[in-house]
C-alpha positions in Angstrom: -20.1 -33.7 11.2 -17.8 -31.3 9.2 -14.4 -32.3 8.7 -11.7 -31.0 6.6 -12.3 -29.5 3.0 -10.7 -32.0 0.6 -10.3 -29.2 -1.9 -7.3 -27.9 0.3 -5.6 -31.5 0.8 -2.7 -30.7 -1.6 -2.3 -27.2 0.0 -1.6 -28.9 3.5 0.5 -31.5 2.3 2.5 -29.6 0.1 6.0 -28.8 2.1 6.3 -25.0 2.5 8.0 -22.6 4.7 5.0 -19.8 4.2 1.6 -21.3 3.8 -0.7 -18.4 2.3 -4.5 -19.2 1.8 -6.6 -16.2 1.1 -10.1 -15.6 -0.5 -13.5 -14.4 -0.2 -15.7 -15.1 2.9 -17.6 -18.5 3.5 -14.5 -20.4 1.7 -13.7 -22.4 5.0 -10.2 -21.1 5.1 -10.0 -20.2 9.0 -12.5 -23.5 9.8 -10.1 -25.5 7.6 -7.0 -24.2 9.1 -8.1 -25.0 12.5 -9.1 -28.6 11.7 -5.6 -28.9 10.4 -3.9 -27.6 13.2 -5.9 -29.9 15.8 -4.9 -33.0 13.6 -1.4 -31.8 13.7 -1.4 -31.3 17.4 -3.0 -34.8 18.0 -0.6 -36.7 15.9 2.8 -35.0 16.7 4.0 -32.6 19.4 3.8 -29.2 18.4 3.8 -25.5 19.3 1.2 -23.5 17.5 1.4 -19.9 17.9 -2.1 -18.3 16.9 -2.1 -14.6 16.3 -4.1 -11.7 14.9 -3.8 -8.0 14.9 -6.1 -7.2 17.6 -7.1 -9.5 20.4 -8.3 -7.8 23.7 -9.9 -11.2 24.9 -9.5 -14.6 24.1 -12.6 -14.9 22.4 -11.1 -12.4 20.0 -8.9 -15.1 18.4 -9.2 -18.4 16.8 -9.5 -20.3 20.4 -13.2 -20.8 19.9 -12.7 -22.0 16.4 -10.4 -24.4 17.7 -12.8 -25.8 20.2 -15.4 -26.2 17.6 -13.1 -28.3 15.7 -12.3 -30.4 18.5 -15.7 -31.2 19.1 -16.4 -31.9 15.7 -13.7 -34.3 15.3 -15.0 -36.0 18.6 -11.5 -35.2 20.4 -12.8 -33.6 23.5 -11.2 -36.3 25.8 -7.7 -35.6 24.1 -7.4 -31.7 24.8 -7.2 -30.0 27.8 -9.0 -26.6 27.1 -8.7 -23.9 29.9 -9.6 -20.2 29.9 -6.6 -19.1 27.9 -4.8 -22.4 26.6 -5.4 -25.6 24.7 -3.1 -28.4 25.2 -3.2 -31.9 23.7 -3.0 -34.4 26.5 -1.5 -37.1 24.6 1.2 -35.5 22.6 2.0 -32.2 24.7 1.0 -29.9 21.6 0.2 -26.4 22.6 -2.0 -23.6 21.3 -0.8 -20.1 22.4 -2.6 -16.9 21.8 -1.4 -13.3 21.1 -2.5 -9.9 19.6 0.3 -8.6 17.4 -0.2 -5.3 17.8 0.0 -4.8 21.7 2.3 -8.0 22.1 5.1 -7.8 19.4 7.9 -7.7 21.7 6.5 -10.5 23.8 6.2 -12.4 20.6 9.6 -12.1 19.8 10.9 -13.8 22.7 9.0 -16.8 22.5 11.0 -19.9 21.4 10.6 -23.4 19.8 7.3 -22.3 17.7 6.5 -25.0 15.0 3.8 -22.8 13.3 3.0 -19.3 13.3 -0.7 -18.8 12.3 -1.6 -15.2 11.5 -5.6 -15.0 11.0 -7.0 -11.7 9.4 -3.2 -11.3 8.1 -4.4 -8.5 5.8 -3.9 -5.8 8.5 0.0 -7.0 9.0 2.5 -4.0 8.7 5.8 -4.6 7.0 7.7 -4.0 10.2 5.6 -6.5 12.2 6.4 -9.0 9.5 10.3 -8.2 9.9 9.9 -9.4 13.8 7.7 -12.2 13.2 9.5 -14.0 10.5 12.9 -14.5 12.3 11.1 -15.2 15.3 9.9 -18.3 13.9 13.3 -19.9 13.5 13.0 -23.6 14.5 13.9 -26.1 11.7 10.8 -27.0 9.7 9.0 -24.2 11.3 6.1 -22.8 9.2 4.0 -19.7 9.0 0.3 -19.9 7.8 -0.9 -16.5 6.6 -4.9 -16.5 6.3 -6.7 -13.5 5.0 -9.9 -12.0 3.1 -7.9 -9.2 0.7 -8.5 -5.6 1.4 -6.4 -3.3 -0.8 -4.0 -4.0 -3.5 -1.6 -1.7 -2.1 -1.9 -3.6 1.6 1.8 -4.9 2.5 0.3 -8.4 2.9 -0.9 -8.6 -0.6 2.4 -7.2 -2.4 4.4 -9.4 -0.5 2.8 -12.9 -0.3 0.5 -12.7 -3.6 2.2 -10.4 -6.0 5.8 -11.0 -5.1 6.2 -14.1 -2.8 9.1 -15.1 -1.1 10.6 -18.7 -1.8 9.4 -21.7 -0.6 5.9 -20.2 -0.4 2.6 -21.8 -1.6 -0.4 -19.7 -2.2 -3.8 -21.2 -2.6 -7.0 -18.6 -3.4 -10.2 -20.7 -2.4 -13.9 -19.2 -2.4 -17.3 -20.2 -1.2 -17.7 -22.3 -4.3 -15.2 -24.7 -3.2 -16.7 -24.9 0.3 -18.9 -28.2 0.5 -20.2 -27.3 3.7 -22.4 -24.2 3.2 -26.4 -24.0 4.0 -28.6 -23.0 1.3 -29.3 -19.9 3.3 -25.8 -18.4 3.1 -25.9 -19.3 -0.6 -29.1 -17.2 -1.2 -27.3 -14.5 0.9 -24.2 -14.5 -1.5 -26.4 -14.9 -4.6 -28.5 -11.7 -3.7 -25.4 -10.1 -3.2 -24.0 -10.6 -6.7 -27.5 -9.7 -8.2 -27.4 -6.2 -6.3 -23.6 -5.0 -6.6 -21.2 -7.0 -8.6 -18.3 -5.2 -7.4 -19.2 -6.0 -3.6 -19.9 -9.4 -4.4 -16.5 -9.9 -6.2 -14.7 -8.2 -3.1 -16.5 -9.9 -0.5 -17.3 -13.5 -1.7 -14.5 -13.8 -4.7 -11.7 -12.6 -2.6 -10.8 -9.7 -5.2 -8.8 -6.8 -3.4 -10.1 -3.5 -4.0 -8.6 -1.1 -6.3 -9.1 2.2 -4.0 -9.0 3.3 -0.5 -11.8 5.8 -0.2 -10.1 7.7 2.4 -6.9 8.4 -0.2 -6.6 11.5 -2.0 -5.7 9.8 -5.3 -7.5 6.7 -6.1 -5.5 3.8 -7.7 -8.0 3.0 -10.5 -7.5 6.8 -11.7 -3.7 6.4 -11.7 -3.8 2.9 -13.4 -6.0 4.4 -16.4 -3.4 6.9 -16.6 -0.6 4.8 -17.8 0.2 5.4 -21.2 -3.3 6.8 -21.6 -1.9 9.7 -23.9 -1.4 6.8 -26.6 -4.8 5.3 -26.1 -6.2 8.8 -26.6 -3.8 9.7 -29.4 -2.7 13.0 -27.6 0.6 14.7 -29.1 2.7 15.6 -25.9 3.6 19.1 -25.8 4.6 21.6 -23.1 7.2 22.8 -20.6 9.8 20.2 -19.4 10.1 20.1 -15.5 11.8 17.9 -13.0 10.0 17.6 -9.8 12.9 17.1 -7.0 12.2 15.8 -3.6 15.2 16.0 -1.3 16.0 13.4 1.6 15.6 14.7 5.0 16.9 12.0 7.1 19.0 8.9 7.0 16.3 6.4 6.0 14.9 8.8 3.5 15.6 9.1 0.0 16.0 11.4 -2.7 13.4 11.5 -5.7 12.8 12.9 -9.1 10.1 12.7 -11.5 10.8 14.3 -15.0 7.3 15.8 -16.6 7.0 16.9 -20.3 3.5 18.7 -20.5 1.0 16.4 -19.0 3.2 13.3 -19.2 5.3 11.9 -16.6 8.3 10.4 -18.4 10.9 9.5 -15.9 11.7 8.5 -12.3 14.9 8.5 -10.3 15.3 7.4 -6.7 18.5 7.2 -4.6 19.9 7.2 -1.1 21.6 10.4 0.0 22.9 11.8 3.4 22.3 15.3 4.2 26.0 16.0 3.9 25.8 14.8 0.0 23.2 17.4 -1.0 25.7 19.1 -3.7 26.4 15.7 -4.8 22.4 14.9 -5.2 21.7 18.4 -6.6 24.5 17.9 -9.2 22.7 14.7 -10.4 19.5 16.6 -10.9 21.2 19.5 -12.5 23.1 17.6 -15.0 19.9 15.6 -15.9 18.1 18.9 -16.4 20.5 20.8 -18.5 20.8 17.8 -20.8 16.7 17.8 -21.0 16.1 21.4 -20.8 14.1 21.2 -17.8 13.1 23.6 -15.2 13.7 22.1 -11.6 11.0 22.6 -9.1 12.6 21.5 -5.7 11.0 21.0 -2.0 12.3 24.2 -0.2 11.5 22.9 3.5 14.2 21.6 5.6 17.4 20.2 3.8 16.1 21.0 0.7 16.0 24.9 1.5 19.6 25.0 0.2 19.2 23.3 -3.1 18.8 26.8 -4.8 22.1 27.9 -3.9 23.6 24.5 -4.9 22.1 25.1 -8.4 23.3 28.7 -8.6 26.8 27.3 -7.9 26.5 24.7 -10.4 25.4 27.7 -13.1 28.2 29.8 -12.7 30.1 30.0 -16.0 27.5 27.4 -17.4 25.7 27.8 -20.6 22.8 27.2 -20.8 22.0 27.6 -16.9 19.5 25.7 -15.4 16.4 27.5 -14.1 14.9 26.4 -10.7 11.9 27.0 -8.4 11.1 26.8 -5.0 8.1 24.4 -3.7 6.9 25.5 -0.4 4.5 22.8 0.7 3.2 24.9 3.8 2.9 28.1 1.6 -0.4 29.6 0.7 -2.4 28.1 -2.3 -1.8 29.5 -5.7 -4.5 32.1 -6.7 -5.9 32.2 -3.4 -8.9 34.3 -4.1 -9.9 32.4 -6.9 -12.7 29.4 -6.8 -11.7 25.8 -6.7 -13.3 24.1 -9.5 -17.1 24.5 -9.5 -17.3 24.5 -5.7 -17.7 28.5 -5.3 -15.2 28.1 -2.6 -12.0 30.5 -2.8 -8.8 28.3 -2.8 -7.7 30.1 0.2 -10.8 28.8 2.2 -10.5 25.5 0.7 -7.1 24.5 0.8 -4.9 24.5 4.2 -1.9 25.1 1.8 -0.3 24.7 -1.6 0.6 21.2 -1.0 -2.9 20.1 -0.5 -4.1 22.3 -3.6 -1.3 20.4 -5.6 -2.4 17.1 -4.5 -6.2 17.9 -5.2 -5.4 19.0 -8.6 -3.3 16.3 -9.6 -6.1 14.0 -8.3 -8.8 15.9 -10.4 -6.5 15.6 -13.6 -6.1 11.7 -12.9 -10.1 11.5 -12.5 -10.2 13.3 -15.8 -8.0 11.0 -17.6 -9.9 8.1 -16.2 -13.2 9.5 -17.5 -11.6 10.2 -20.9 -10.3 6.4 -20.9 -13.4 4.9 -19.5 -16.2 6.8 -20.6 -15.0 8.8 -23.7 -15.3 12.3 -21.9 -13.5 15.1 -23.4 -11.0 17.2 -21.8 -8.1 19.6 -22.6 -4.7 18.1 -22.6 -3.6 20.1 -19.5 -6.4 19.0 -17.6 -5.3 15.4 -17.6 -2.3 13.7 -16.7 -0.5 10.6 -17.8 2.3 8.3 -16.9 4.8 6.3 -19.2 4.8 2.6 -18.7 8.4 2.9 -19.5 9.3 4.7 -16.2 11.4 3.1 -13.4 10.0 2.4 -10.1 6.5 2.7 -11.6 4.7 0.4 -9.0 6.3 2.3 -6.1 5.0 5.3 -7.6 1.7 4.1 -8.0 1.5 2.8 -4.2 2.9 6.1 -2.9 0.4 8.4 -5.2 -2.6 6.4 -3.9 -1.3 6.1 -0.1 -2.0 9.6 1.6 -5.2 10.3 2.9 -7.4 13.2 2.9 -7.4 15.4 6.3 -8.6 18.6 7.6 -7.1 21.4 9.6 -8.8 23.2 12.6 -10.1 25.7 10.3 -12.2 22.7 8.1 -9.8 23.2 5.1 -8.6 20.1 3.4 -4.9 19.0 3.8 -2.9 15.8 3.0 -2.0 13.4 5.7 1.3 14.3 6.9 4.6 12.4 7.0 4.3 12.1 10.6 0.9 10.6 10.5 2.1 8.1 7.5 4.7 7.2 10.0 2.0 6.3 12.5 0.7 3.7 9.9 4.3 2.8 9.4 4.3 4.1 5.9 7.7 5.7 4.5 7.7 8.9 3.1 6.4 9.0 -0.2 9.2 10.5 -2.1 8.4 9.6 -5.6 4.8 10.8 -4.9 6.1 14.4 -3.5 8.4 14.6 -6.5 5.3 13.9 -8.9 3.2 16.6 -7.3 6.2 19.0 -7.6 6.4 18.5 -11.0 2.9 19.3 -11.6 2.5 21.7 -9.0 0.2 25.0 -10.0 1.9 28.2 -11.0 5.4 26.7 -11.7 5.0 25.4 -15.2 6.7 28.3 -17.0 9.0 26.7 -19.7 13.0 27.1 -18.9 14.8 30.0 -20.2 17.9 29.1 -21.5 20.8 31.5 -21.4 22.8 31.9 -24.7 
């Protein structure tokens, strides 16, 4: 009879508000959590809220797993199991089952929860966590977060593994600590390891994937670009530019990326209301004047007035600051030229210049990755580099690697829109947009200074 995994004994004993248990498949995470939950329910009176992102029926939950553990312990007479609930008759402990995606408001109103168990937590969104965390407010209450990692830029990975909150205990466990595995599954795991090392490490060792294959830009390519100019011994030269993404809502932020030739040098990010456009433009204008940069600004929405603000600031000022508009929805640069080796004209390949700019940046990141990892040779202006000294670097990396590929009705490629990102509860990628503007095609002429 399977019992609790003794390898996790200290994990369950240590006092904590958040218990984070993650790792690969066949590691006993969920089975052990169910066993410990049943043990607690039989020992003391507690209310355990069992959740997962999607639960259309009771069998989608950990309900079946809990029933199995009750049988394993031989405690069937101590629990009343109905079609949608489990209650310990001796202590009055209760297990409840909810899907987060469809029932978040109902969960918000539930009182006196002792344990919130979030199964398959890798799918959890930040906005949902912001509801769940304050809902579990009973003195001594706990939150169990159990998952197999998916991507490094998932909210749950960044929040509870990379930068965990106080009073959090974290345990990484894999199949090699599970004493109950059969030889059959061990053979399957070994075969996977021999066939595909990366797949094995992700599935069975719980290592998050570097890349979302649907993303325009791969995170592994961006990571390779950090200080790659130093690794490759490249002398940086070229035009100096500032990409300026203007805040267009109360929750949005202004952002800039300063670039020197193929190198992203610095980043800035700040909150600003629509009526503070002059203040924001002044902030960027001062930087551009000091650094002798061309400003490339978002000319859609609120940003459309930026050019006029820069002209006001330029009056009677020497040297003046040059600026150029970036129309995200405009036609591709050099529309009749072919994109790379595709043989397809830019106007037939790209929906707009925004898509073209993202794809060109993605190509340059890939070239840098190949130069660093494979020793391939590329001209400097076909690669791209990021300074490790840059502020907001982690946020920039996340934003660059989040938007997905999409297509318009004519079959031309485009970048996932802010509206679609919002549906995934992802904020506007301000730093990434500023980055793309700083490296946009056709707007790379050096600044002209009036003397």
